[in-house]
Gaussian input, Z-matrix of N, CA and C with variables (Angstrom, degrees):
# hf/3-21g

backbone

0 1
 N
 C     1     B1
 C     2     B2     1     A1
 N     3     B3     2     A2     1     D1
 C     4     B4     3     A3     2     D2
 C     5     B5     4     A4     3     D3
 N     6     B6     5     A5     4     D4
 C     7     B7     6     A6     5     D5
 C     8     B8     7     A7     6     D6
 N     9     B9     8     A8     7     D7
 C    10    B10     9     A9     8     D8
 C    11    B11    10    A10     9     D9
 N    12    B12    11    A11    10    D10
 C    13    B13    12    A12    11    D11
 C    14    B14    13    A13    12    D12
 N    15    B15    14    A14    13    D13
 C    16    B16    15    A15    14    D14
 C    17    B17    16    A16    15    D15
 N    18    B18    17    A17    16    D16
 C    19    B19    18    A18    17    D17
 C    20    B20    19    A19    18    D18
 N    21    B21    20    A20    19    D19
 C    22    B22    21    A21    20    D20
 C    23    B23    22    A22    21    D21
 N    24    B24    23    A23    22    D22
 C    25    B25    24    A24    23    D23
 C    26    B26    25    A25    24    D24
 N    27    B27    26    A26    25    D25
 C    28    B28    27    A27    26    D26
 C    29    B29    28    A28    27    D27
 N    30    B30    29    A29    28    D28
 C    31    B31    30    A30    29    D29
 C    32    B32    31    A31    30    D30
 N    33    B33    32    A32    31    D31
 C    34    B34    33    A33    32    D32
 C    35    B35    34    A34    33    D33
 N    36    B36    35    A35    34    D34
 C    37    B37    36    A36    35    D35
 C    38    B38    37    A37    36    D36
 N    39    B39    38    A38    37    D37
 C    40    B40    39    A39    38    D38
 C    41    B41    40    A40    39    D39
 N    42    B42    41    A41    40    D40
 C    43    B43    42    A42    41    D41
 C    44    B44    43    A43    42    D42
 N    45    B45    44    A44    43    D43
 C    46    B46    45    A45    44    D44
 C    47    B47    46    A46    45    D45
 N    48    B48    47    A47    46    D46
 C    49    B49    48    A48    47    D47
 C    50    B50    49    A49    48    D48
 N    51    B51    50    A50    49    D49
 C    52    B52    51    A51    50    D50
 C    53    B53    52    A52    51    D51
 N    54    B54    53    A53    52    D52
 C    55    B55    54    A54    53    D53
 C    56    B56    55    A55    54    D54
 N    57    B57    56    A56    55    D55
 C    58    B58    57    A57    56    D56
 C    59    B59    58    A58    57    D57
 N    60    B60    59    A59    58    D58
 C    61    B61    60    A60    59    D59
 C    62    B62    61    A61    60    D60
 N    63    B63    62    A62    61    D61
 C    64    B64    63    A63    62    D62
 C    65    B65    64    A64    63    D63
 N    66    B66    65    A65    64    D64
 C    67    B67    66    A66    65    D65
 C    68    B68    67    A67    66    D66
 N    69    B69    68    A68    67    D67
 C    70    B70    69    A69    68    D68
 C    71    B71    70    A70    69    D69
 N    72    B72    71    A71    70    D70
 C    73    B73    72    A72    71    D71
 C    74    B74    73    A73    72    D72
 N    75    B75    74    A74    73    D73
 C    76    B76    75    A75    74    D74
 C    77    B77    76    A76    75    D75
 N    78    B78    77    A77    76    D76
 C    79    B79    78    A78    77    D77
 C    80    B80    79    A79    78    D78
 N    81    B81    80    A80    79    D79
 C    82    B82    81    A81    80    D80
 C    83    B83    82    A82    81    D81
 N    84    B84    83    A83    82    D82
 C    85    B85    84    A84    83    D83
 C    86    B86    85    A85    84    D84
 N    87    B87    86    A86    85    D85
 C    88    B88    87    A87    86    D86
 C    89    B89    88    A88    87    D87
 N    90    B90    89    A89    88    D88
 C    91    B91    90    A90    89    D89
 C    92    B92    91    A91    90    D90
 N    93    B93    92    A92    91    D91
 C    94    B94    93    A93    92    D92
 C    95    B95    94    A94    93    D93
 N    96    B96    95    A95    94    D94
 C    97    B97    96    A96    95    D95
 C    98    B98    97    A97    96    D96
 N    99    B99    98    A98    97    D97
 C   100   B100    99    A99    98    D98
 C   101   B101   100   A100    99    D99
 N   102   B102   101   A101   100   D100
 C   103   B103   102   A102   101   D101
 C   104   B104   103   A103   102   D102
 N   105   B105   104   A104   103   D103
 C   106   B106   105   A105   104   D104
 C   107   B107   106   A106   105   D105
 N   108   B108   107   A107   106   D106
 C   109   B109   108   A108   107   D107
 C   110   B110   109   A109   108   D108
 N   111   B111   110   A110   109   D109
 C   112   B112   111   A111   110   D110
 C   113   B113   112   A112   111   D111
 N   114   B114   113   A113   112   D112
 C   115   B115   114   A114   113   D113
 C   116   B116   115   A115   114   D114
 N   117   B117   116   A116   115   D115
 C   118   B118   117   A117   116   D116
 C   119   B119   118   A118   117   D117
 N   120   B120   119   A119   118   D118
 C   121   B121   120   A120   119   D119
 C   122   B122   121   A121   120   D120
 N   123   B123   122   A122   121   D121
 C   124   B124   123   A123   122   D122
 C   125   B125   124   A124   123   D123
 N   126   B126   125   A125   124   D124
 C   127   B127   126   A126   125   D125
 C   128   B128   127   A127   126   D126
 N   129   B129   128   A128   127   D127
 C   130   B130   129   A129   128   D128
 C   131   B131   130   A130   129   D129
 N   132   B132   131   A131   130   D130
 C   133   B133   132   A132   131   D131
 C   134   B134   133   A133   132   D132
 N   135   B135   134   A134   133   D133
 C   136   B136   135   A135   134   D134
 C   137   B137   136   A136   135   D135
 N   138   B138   137   A137   136   D136
 C   139   B139   138   A138   137   D137
 C   140   B140   139   A139   138   D138
 N   141   B141   140   A140   139   D139
 C   142   B142   141   A141   140   D140
 C   143   B143   142   A142   141   D141
 N   144   B144   143   A143   142   D142
 C   145   B145   144   A144   143   D143
 C   146   B146   145   A145   144   D144
 N   147   B147   146   A146   145   D145
 C   148   B148   147   A147   146   D146
 C   149   B149   148   A148   147   D147
 N   150   B150   149   A149   148   D148
 C   151   B151   150   A150   149   D149
 C   152   B152   151   A151   150   D150
 N   153   B153   152   A152   151   D151
 C   154   B154   153   A153   152   D152
 C   155   B155   154   A154   153   D153
 N   156   B156   155   A155   154   D154
 C   157   B157   156   A156   155   D155
 C   158   B158   157   A157   156   D156
 N   159   B159   158   A158   157   D157
 C   160   B160   159   A159   158   D158
 C   161   B161   160   A160   159   D159
 N   162   B162   161   A161   160   D160
 C   163   B163   162   A162   161   D161
 C   164   B164   163   A163   162   D162
 N   165   B165   164   A164   163   D163
 C   166   B166   165   A165   164   D164
 C   167   B167   166   A166   165   D165
 N   168   B168   167   A167   166   D166
 C   169   B169   168   A168   167   D167
 C   170   B170   169   A169   168   D168
 N   171   B171   170   A170   169   D169
 C   172   B172   171   A171   170   D170
 C   173   B173   172   A172   171   D171
 N   174   B174   173   A173   172   D172
 C   175   B175   174   A174   173   D173
 C   176   B176   175   A175   174   D174
 N   177   B177   176   A176   175   D175
 C   178   B178   177   A177   176   D176
 C   179   B179   178   A178   177   D177
 N   180   B180   179   A179   178   D178
 C   181   B181   180   A180   179   D179
 C   182   B182   181   A181   180   D180
 N   183   B183   182   A182   181   D181
 C   184   B184   183   A183   182   D182
 C   185   B185   184   A184   183   D183
 N   186   B186   185   A185   184   D184
 C   187   B187   186   A186   185   D185
 C   188   B188   187   A187   186   D186
 N   189   B189   188   A188   187   D187
 C   190   B190   189   A189   188   D188
 C   191   B191   190   A190   189   D189

   B1=1.4431
   B2=1.5305
   B3=1.3004
   B4=1.4610
   B5=1.5307
   B6=1.3098
   B7=1.4653
   B8=1.5306
   B9=1.3254
   B10=1.4655
   B11=1.5321
   B12=1.3226
   B13=1.4656
   B14=1.5293
   B15=1.3147
   B16=1.4680
   B17=1.5247
   B18=1.3183
   B19=1.4625
   B20=1.5246
   B21=1.3188
   B22=1.4690
   B23=1.5258
   B24=1.3267
   B25=1.4642
   B26=1.5250
   B27=1.3230
   B28=1.4610
   B29=1.5239
   B30=1.3288
   B31=1.4674
   B32=1.5214
   B33=1.3242
   B34=1.4671
   B35=1.5223
   B36=1.3216
   B37=1.4594
   B38=1.5295
   B39=1.3423
   B40=1.4610
   B41=1.5258
   B42=1.3272
   B43=1.4748
   B44=1.5291
   B45=1.3195
   B46=1.4629
   B47=1.5257
   B48=1.3515
   B49=1.4620
   B50=1.5128
   B51=1.3288
   B52=1.4666
   B53=1.5212
   B54=1.3309
   B55=1.4534
   B56=1.5209
   B57=1.3268
   B58=1.4538
   B59=1.5269
   B60=1.3147
   B61=1.4626
   B62=1.5247
   B63=1.3046
   B64=1.4670
   B65=1.5327
   B66=1.3365
   B67=1.4712
   B68=1.5284
   B69=1.3256
   B70=1.4585
   B71=1.5159
   B72=1.3168
   B73=1.4650
   B74=1.5190
   B75=1.3147
   B76=1.4618
   B77=1.5317
   B78=1.3408
   B79=1.4610
   B80=1.5276
   B81=1.3283
   B82=1.4587
   B83=1.5165
   B84=1.3242
   B85=1.4631
   B86=1.5237
   B87=1.3272
   B88=1.4590
   B89=1.5310
   B90=1.3260
   B91=1.4598
   B92=1.5264
   B93=1.3253
   B94=1.4605
   B95=1.5296
   B96=1.3189
   B97=1.4625
   B98=1.5288
   B99=1.3307
   B100=1.4605
   B101=1.5226
   B102=1.3253
   B103=1.4641
   B104=1.5230
   B105=1.3251
   B106=1.4599
   B107=1.5223
   B108=1.3317
   B109=1.4623
   B110=1.5271
   B111=1.3019
   B112=1.4643
   B113=1.5305
   B114=1.3182
   B115=1.4630
   B116=1.5279
   B117=1.3203
   B118=1.4642
   B119=1.5265
   B120=1.3149
   B121=1.4631
   B122=1.5242
   B123=1.3167
   B124=1.4695
   B125=1.5273
   B126=1.3187
   B127=1.4628
   B128=1.5207
   B129=1.3299
   B130=1.4626
   B131=1.5247
   B132=1.3225
   B133=1.4656
   B134=1.5194
   B135=1.3216
   B136=1.4596
   B137=1.5318
   B138=1.3263
   B139=1.4644
   B140=1.5245
   B141=1.3257
   B142=1.4604
   B143=1.5175
   B144=1.3066
   B145=1.4700
   B146=1.5206
   B147=1.3248
   B148=1.4600
   B149=1.5262
   B150=1.3247
   B151=1.4649
   B152=1.5228
   B153=1.3285
   B154=1.4677
   B155=1.5266
   B156=1.3168
   B157=1.4579
   B158=1.5172
   B159=1.3219
   B160=1.4626
   B161=1.5235
   B162=1.3233
   B163=1.4645
   B164=1.5299
   B165=1.3180
   B166=1.4664
   B167=1.5254
   B168=1.3255
   B169=1.4673
   B170=1.5276
   B171=1.3167
   B172=1.4599
   B173=1.5265
   B174=1.3345
   B175=1.4681
   B176=1.5168
   B177=1.3239
   B178=1.4617
   B179=1.5273
   B180=1.3306
   B181=1.4581
   B182=1.5335
   B183=1.3211
   B184=1.4619
   B185=1.5217
   B186=1.3165
   B187=1.4670
   B188=1.5214
   B189=1.3278
   B190=1.4594
   B191=1.4774
   A1=107.61
   A2=116.03
   A3=120.25
   A4=110.54
   A5=116.08
   A6=120.22
   A7=111.75
   A8=116.94
   A9=119.77
   A10=110.18
   A11=117.44
   A12=121.06
   A13=111.13
   A14=116.17
   A15=119.55
   A16=110.43
   A17=117.29
   A18=120.78
   A19=110.94
   A20=117.58
   A21=120.58
   A22=111.19
   A23=117.22
   A24=120.43
   A25=110.06
   A26=117.37
   A27=120.44
   A28=111.93
   A29=117.44
   A30=120.43
   A31=110.65
   A32=117.17
   A33=120.01
   A34=112.79
   A35=118.61
   A36=119.48
   A37=111.63
   A38=117.62
   A39=119.28
   A40=112.63
   A41=120.96
   A42=118.50
   A43=113.13
   A44=116.98
   A45=120.19
   A46=112.01
   A47=117.41
   A48=119.73
   A49=110.81
   A50=116.92
   A51=120.65
   A52=111.53
   A53=117.22
   A54=120.93
   A55=112.41
   A56=118.35
   A57=121.47
   A58=113.31
   A59=118.36
   A60=120.26
   A61=110.86
   A62=117.89
   A63=120.95
   A64=112.88
   A65=119.59
   A66=118.07
   A67=113.11
   A68=117.02
   A69=119.82
   A70=112.17
   A71=116.08
   A72=119.99
   A73=111.70
   A74=116.71
   A75=120.21
   A76=111.67
   A77=116.90
   A78=119.80
   A79=110.77
   A80=117.60
   A81=120.69
   A82=112.17
   A83=117.34
   A84=121.11
   A85=111.49
   A86=116.69
   A87=120.85
   A88=111.26
   A89=115.98
   A90=119.37
   A91=111.71
   A92=116.97
   A93=119.78
   A94=110.82
   A95=116.42
   A96=120.54
   A97=112.14
   A98=117.25
   A99=120.23
   A100=114.19
   A101=117.60
   A102=120.22
   A103=112.78
   A104=117.66
   A105=123.76
   A106=112.42
   A107=116.12
   A108=120.60
   A109=109.01
   A110=116.80
   A111=120.83
   A112=110.43
   A113=114.61
   A114=120.13
   A115=110.93
   A116=116.97
   A117=120.16
   A118=111.00
   A119=117.62
   A120=121.03
   A121=110.57
   A122=116.41
   A123=120.12
   A124=110.50
   A125=117.17
   A126=120.76
   A127=111.19
   A128=116.57
   A129=119.91
   A130=110.60
   A131=117.62
   A132=121.62
   A133=110.22
   A134=116.83
   A135=120.93
   A136=110.73
   A137=116.98
   A138=120.62
   A139=110.37
   A140=117.71
   A141=121.17
   A142=111.56
   A143=117.17
   A144=120.82
   A145=110.67
   A146=117.82
   A147=120.87
   A148=111.51
   A149=117.16
   A150=120.08
   A151=111.07
   A152=116.83
   A153=118.63
   A154=111.54
   A155=117.59
   A156=120.28
   A157=112.97
   A158=116.82
   A159=118.96
   A160=110.94
   A161=117.84
   A162=119.68
   A163=111.10
   A164=116.85
   A165=119.99
   A166=111.10
   A167=117.18
   A168=120.03
   A169=111.47
   A170=116.50
   A171=120.08
   A172=111.02
   A173=116.95
   A174=119.96
   A175=110.21
   A176=117.89
   A177=120.76
   A178=111.06
   A179=116.52
   A180=119.12
   A181=111.68
   A182=117.00
   A183=119.97
   A184=112.13
   A185=117.23
   A186=121.04
   A187=113.94
   A188=117.07
   A189=120.51
   A190=115.49
   D1=129.77
   D2=-179.86
   D3=-108.87
   D4=-177.81
   D5=-176.04
   D6=-67.41
   D7=-27.50
   D8=177.40
   D9=-64.67
   D10=-42.91
   D11=178.85
   D12=-62.68
   D13=-42.53
   D14=-179.79
   D15=-64.43
   D16=-42.32
   D17=178.86
   D18=-63.77
   D19=-41.78
   D20=179.15
   D21=-65.89
   D22=-37.92
   D23=177.45
   D24=-62.75
   D25=-44.66
   D26=179.28
   D27=-65.61
   D28=-37.92
   D29=178.53
   D30=-67.94
   D31=-42.63
   D32=-178.30
   D33=-76.18
   D34=-12.90
   D35=-179.54
   D36=-70.40
   D37=-27.35
   D38=-179.91
   D39=-64.22
   D40=-47.24
   D41=175.49
   D42=-67.78
   D43=-24.45
   D44=-179.44
   D45=-72.67
   D46=-13.75
   D47=174.33
   D48=-57.82
   D49=-34.00
   D50=180.00
   D51=-60.22
   D52=-35.46
   D53=-178.41
   D54=-88.61
   D55=-18.39
   D56=-175.06
   D57=-97.32
   D58=-12.47
   D59=-178.18
   D60=-69.91
   D61=-43.14
   D62=-176.44
   D63=-60.27
   D64=-48.57
   D65=176.65
   D66=-61.63
   D67=-34.47
   D68=177.00
   D69=-64.50
   D70=-43.94
   D71=177.86
   D72=-63.88
   D73=-43.52
   D74=-179.39
   D75=-64.42
   D76=-42.03
   D77=179.15
   D78=-66.12
   D79=-40.69
   D80=176.96
   D81=-61.84
   D82=-43.49
   D83=177.42
   D84=-64.11
   D85=-41.74
   D86=179.44
   D87=-61.95
   D88=-46.44
   D89=-179.22
   D90=-66.59
   D91=-36.20
   D92=177.99
   D93=-66.99
   D94=-40.59
   D95=-177.20
   D96=-71.60
   D97=-44.64
   D98=-172.96
   D99=-91.89
   D100=-28.21
   D101=-175.48
   D102=-117.22
   D103=1.21
   D104=174.83
   D105=52.47
   D106=51.41
   D107=177.73
   D108=-80.16
   D109=160.13
   D110=-179.40
   D111=-73.97
   D112=167.30
   D113=179.96
   D114=-65.28
   D115=-37.12
   D116=178.72
   D117=-65.75
   D118=-39.94
   D119=177.69
   D120=-68.22
   D121=-36.86
   D122=177.82
   D123=-62.75
   D124=-43.79
   D125=178.99
   D126=-65.35
   D127=-37.97
   D128=178.01
   D129=-64.27
   D130=-39.84
   D131=177.67
   D132=-63.74
   D133=-44.74
   D134=-178.49
   D135=-61.78
   D136=-46.46
   D137=-178.82
   D138=-65.96
   D139=-42.89
   D140=-178.62
   D141=-64.51
   D142=-46.06
   D143=-179.53
   D144=-66.73
   D145=-38.91
   D146=179.84
   D147=-64.93
   D148=-46.89
   D149=-178.78
   D150=-67.60
   D151=-47.17
   D152=-178.86
   D153=-67.94
   D154=-35.59
   D155=177.34
   D156=-66.76
   D157=-40.71
   D158=179.42
   D159=-69.11
   D160=-37.99
   D161=176.41
   D162=-66.35
   D163=-38.89
   D164=179.24
   D165=-65.93
   D166=-42.75
   D167=178.03
   D168=-63.80
   D169=-42.27
   D170=179.65
   D171=-66.07
   D172=-39.96
   D173=178.66
   D174=-65.96
   D175=-39.06
   D176=177.73
   D177=-63.95
   D178=-40.64
   D179=179.64
   D180=-67.83
   D181=-34.77
   D182=-178.63
   D183=-79.18
   D184=-42.31
   D185=-171.27
   D186=-105.01
   D187=-19.35
   D188=-173.37
   D189=-81.75

């Protein structure tokens, strides 16, 4: 993997936020409902899943 691939992954991750927000929201709601996590922890889960999901989708599109 070269610097061009990394740059393309970062550029393509922004549109992938549209596809990664929904799973993040659903996972945050699930954890809040079943495990009674705090609102701050729920937001941290949503942000983490959204960012990692969008990077994973972009990497799959670039390298897969």
